[in-house]
LUMTOR-701400 format. One record per residue (C-alpha): residue in one letter; y, z, x. Coordinates in steps of 0.05 Angstrom, whole numbers, padded with zeros to 5 digits, always signed. Layout:
<pts>
AYZX;...
</pts>
This chain:
<pts>
X-00209-00459-00075;X-00256-00469-00131;X-00310-00417-00137;X-00375-00456-00157;X-00443-00424-00176;X-00509-00452-00175;X-00555-00453-00232;X-00594-00391-00203;X-00533-00342-00194;X-00558-00304-00252;X-00624-00299-00220;X-00590-00271-00152;X-00546-00224-00195;X-00607-00194-00229;X-00642-00191-00153;X-00581-00150-00128;X-00554-00206-00080;X-00490-00194-00042;X-00453-00261-00046;X-00407-00296+00003;X-00369-00360-00002;X-00400-00422+00031;X-00367-00488+00025;X-00332-00466-00041;X-00401-00439-00065;X-00417-00365-00082;X-00485-00363-00046;X-00530-00301-00038;X-00518-00273+00035;X-00573-00223+00033;X-00614-00186-00025;X-00632-00122+00010;X-00644-00128+00087;X-00623-00196+00120;X-00675-00169+00175;X-00732-00165+00125;X-00715-00231+00096;X-00718-00263+00166;X-00784-00235+00182;X-00814-00249+00113;X-00803-00319+00130;X-00832-00315+00204;X-00895-00274+00178;X-00903-00295+00102;X-00853-00335+00059;X-00777-00336+00037;X-00747-00364-00021;X-00681-00397-00015;X-00632-00424-00065;X-00603-00490-00029;X-00569-00517-00095;X-00500-00522-00062;X-00530-00581-00022;X-00514-00652-00046;X-00558-00704-00076;X-00540-00775-00075;X-00582-00832-00102;X-00575-00901-00069;X-00609-00956-00105;X-00613-01030-00105;X-00636-01094-00067;X-00588-01083-00008;X-00604-01006-00007;X-00638-01005+00066;X-00585-01055+00093;X-00529-01010+00067;X-00556-00947+00093;X-00570-00983+00160;X-00489-00997+00160;X-00468-00932+00133;X-00509-00887+00170;X-00523-00878+00246;X-00596-00887+00242;X-00648-00946+00224;X-00658-00924+00149;X-00692-00992+00135;X-00744-00973+00185;X-00771-00911+00143;X-00833-00920+00108;X-00832-00908+00034;X-00845-00834+00018;X-00819-00810+00087;X-00753-00779+00109;X-00703-00787+00164;X-00653-00742+00196;X-00586-00779+00208;X-00514-00777+00218;X-00458-00805+00176;X-00397-00821+00227;X-00328-00844+00230;X-00306-00905+00266;X-00288-00863+00329;X-00362-00837+00333;X-00345-00764+00306;X-00393-00736+00258;X-00374-00729+00187;X-00442-00698+00168;X-00520-00695+00186;X-00561-00709+00133;X-00630-00725+00111;X-00648-00789+00072;X-00716-00795+00032;X-00741-00863+00017;X-00771-00860-00050;X-00785-00936-00059;X-00768-01005-00028;X-00701-01003-00058;X-00686-00929-00071;X-00664-00871-00026;X-00643-00798-00039;X-00587-00776+00010;X-00579-00700+00019;X-00513-00683+00054;X-00492-00612+00072;X-00455-00567+00019;X-00388-00567+00045;X-00387-00647+00058;X-00424-00669-00003;X-00366-00693-00043;X-00337-00727+00021;X-00401-00759+00038;X-00412-00784-00034;X-00342-00816-00036;X-00352-00847+00031;X-00421-00879+00014;X-00387-00909-00049;X-00332-00933-00011;X-00376-00964+00047;X-00418-00999-00009;X-00365-01050-00020;X-00403-01118-00009;X-00470-01090-00015;X-00516-01098-00081;X-00527-01020-00087;X-00510-00965-00134;X-00487-00898-00106;X-00500-00847-00159;X-00481-00771-00140;X-00526-00725-00179;X-00508-00660-00142;X-00474-00629-00202;X-00539-00637-00239;X-00589-00619-00185;X-00619-00553-00161;X-00655-00548-00095;X-00706-00491-00085;X-00732-00481-00014;X-00800-00443+00000;X-00803-00431+00074;X-00858-00395+00119;X-00931-00396+00137;X-00957-00380+00066;X-00913-00435+00032;X-00967-00482+00023;X-01009-00427-00007;X-00957-00409-00056;X-00943-00482-00075;X-01016-00491-00090;X-01017-00435-00146;X-00968-00476-00185;X-00988-00549-00174;X-01045-00573-00218;X-01110-00577-00184;X-01113-00651-00188;X-01051-00650-00147;X-01073-00605-00090;X-01086-00657-00043;X-01012-00689-00053;X-00992-00619-00027;X-01041-00603+00029;X-01036-00673+00059;X-00960-00678+00058;X-00934-00692+00126;X-00872-00665+00155;X-00806-00702+00137;X-00847-00734+00074;X-00836-00726+00001;X-00878-00735-00061;X-00874-00728-00136;X-00913-00669-00163;X-00917-00629-00232;X-00899-00556-00234;X-00893-00517-00299;X-00904-00587-00340;X-00846-00619-00301;X-00847-00675-00250;X-00805-00655-00188;X-00795-00682-00118;X-00832-00643-00068;X-00808-00645-00001;X-00841-00620+00070;X-00779-00604+00102;X-00730-00542+00121;X-00680-00509+00165;X-00721-00450+00185;X-00769-00473+00241;X-00830-00455+00199;X-00870-00495+00156;X-00841-00501+00082;X-00821-00544+00027;X-00756-00563-00013;X-00760-00573-00087;X-00709-00616-00123;X-00704-00604-00200;X-00656-00615-00255;X-00610-00551-00262;X-00643-00532-00331;X-00707-00521-00302;X-00684-00483-00241;X-00687-00413-00265;X-00760-00420-00291;X-00782-00447-00227;X-00755-00395-00188;X-00783-00344-00233;X-00850-00375-00229;X-00845-00382-00149;X-00831-00307-00145;X-00886-00284-00196;X-00942-00324-00163;X-00915-00318-00092;X-00909-00238-00089;X-00983-00229-00067;X-00969-00278-00011;X-00910-00237+00012;X-00856-00280-00016;X-00786-00251-00026;X-00721-00281-00040;X-00676-00295+00023;X-00600-00308+00034;X-00551-00345+00077;X-00556-00289+00133;X-00629-00301+00146;X-00622-00373+00140;X-00572-00375+00194;X-00614-00333+00239;X-00674-00370+00228;X-00640-00436+00239;X-00610-00409+00305;X-00672-00388+00332;X-00702-00457+00315;X-00646-00489+00352;X-00617-00525+00293;X-00546-00549+00288;X-00500-00523+00238;X-00442-00570+00212;X-00380-00540+00229;X-00405-00499+00288;X-00447-00546+00331;X-00429-00611+00296;X-00360-00634+00274;X-00311-00697+00276;X-00286-00674+00341;X-00358-00677+00371;X-00407-00735+00377;X-00482-00743+00376;X-00491-00750+00455;X-00459-00682+00473;X-00496-00651+00413;X-00564-00675+00440;X-00574-00726+00378;X-00574-00788+00418;X-00642-00808+00392;X-00617-00801+00322;X-00567-00859+00336;X-00598-00928+00332;X-00550-00974+00374;X-00613-01021+00382;X-00612-01044+00304;X-00589-01110+00297;X-00535-01096+00247;X-00470-01065+00254;X-00460-00991+00230;X-00397-00949+00227;X-00381-00920+00294;X-00428-00963+00332;X-00376-00993+00381;X-00348-00923+00392;X-00420-00893+00405;X-00442-00948+00450;X-00380-00939+00494;X-00389-00861+00492;X-00461-00868+00515;X-00442-00919+00570;X-00389-00873+00597;X-00449-00817+00604;X-00409-00770+00561;X-00452-00712+00545;X-00508-00731+00600;X-00468-00737+00665;X-00401-00721+00648;X-00361-00679+00593;X-00395-00622+00557;X-00469-00612+00528;X-00502-00569+00477;X-00546-00517+00509;X-00581-00458+00494;X-00564-00390+00526;X-00613-00327+00529;X-00579-00261+00538;X-00600-00224+00592;X-00561-00159+00571;X-00566-00129+00500;X-00498-00156+00477;X-00494-00215+00433;X-00446-00277+00438;X-00405-00300+00380;X-00376-00367+00361;X-00317-00387+00397;X-00328-00335+00456;X-00311-00368+00527;X-00368-00386+00568;X-00353-00373+00640;X-00380-00393+00712;X-00353-00349+00772;X-00297-00326+00723;X-00274-00393+00704;X-00286-00420+00636;X-00336-00476+00626;X-00354-00477+00552;X-00351-00447+00483;X-00401-00406+00445;X-00415-00444+00376;X-00469-00401+00348;X-00494-00332+00371;X-00531-00268+00345;X-00589-00227+00366;X-00659-00258+00354;X-00697-00217+00307;X-00765-00251+00324;X-00755-00252+00400;X-00714-00185+00411;X-00658-00212+00456;X-00591-00245+00444;X-00586-00323+00436;X-00535-00375+00431;X-00518-00449+00429;X-00458-00465+00467;X-00420-00526+00492;X-00415-00526+00569;X-00391-00571+00625;X-00454-00619+00645;X-00450-00592+00717;X-00470-00521+00692;X-00521-00543+00634;X-00583-00544+00672;X-00642-00499+00645;X-00643-00438+00690;X-00567-00432+00705;X-00539-00369+00701;X-00472-00361+00664;X-00432-00309+00631;X-00396-00304+00562;X-00333-00269+00555;X-00349-00214+00501;X-00282-00196+00487;X-00257-00179+00553;X-00324-00161+00586;X-00373-00214+00620;X-00441-00211+00596;X-00499-00249+00632;X-00536-00308+00599;X-00586-00362+00623;X-00588-00431+00603;X-00654-00445+00564;X-00686-00502+00533;X-00681-00509+00455;X-00710-00486+00412;X-00712-00412+00426;X-00771-00404+00378;X-00825-00454+00363;X-00881-00437+00313;X-00955-00440+00329;X-00987-00495+00291;
</pts>
């Protein structure tokens, strides 16, 4: 597999990061302590390099109608300046990727797929664009993405944005984006994230990424900002009950069993790829009254469940863990798992087979952790 480096790889090396492969990219796993990085995001702020994510611009008179067809959500209903979480599915309703789309003008959207799926999604969008008056432009290789996450994120951004633009930051709503100036460069600032905290994601051309990273660290230190790697990102998103593609989401699964039914707009007038299949799945009750459903599991003991561990009820396998580890914030093990609908009700007591030993878990509502606003 090709080993890709982001424009910030040198910054991570200087900071002493240990690296791991993620979707063909060498990404920082942690800098010193993944626990310290996790707690920094919950209590102050963490700085993440997300430049392995994809960025695909969709523009033209038919941009809204095209994305209504290409994605499961109703992107034409998104107001300019806002964003929407959606899915791109195959004809069988299988999930190719989950992604966020930002509407930047009436006829221009920025679609952001996950790292490992970026090239696949860009190619699929280009293919599905046939017959629509749109241009699909994959700028992933030219674009860096930096996230500042945590309760102090807004205060840190305000130290870098000109005073006359402060209101653009403070008034920016969740799942919205705005153009701001940082270090003399106009950038796209989004109030989104994958940690369960308040935070921002900044899209910037590769050439300016290192200077922005350095400026954020320099200005953020007094606010408790430290760089954070993929290990902290994973424990944070798990506490927040956010699905990870390849764990909770896959081609073999679908929106309804994953609890993402509201993301699918069967009501939109136009057809979309996977609509017929997803309508049949919903009608069948799969994921709600039959089949398996994604649930949260709270460990009642000290040992943690891990991905692919069997979930048991009275010794019989009734599901499988998709993600699991100790929760640094809550102090007990947490996991997400697909379990038979008959055993998915909150309060149900189950076991997880931890390499031959049954460990008790309880089905709980997701998310495990929700920030105080």
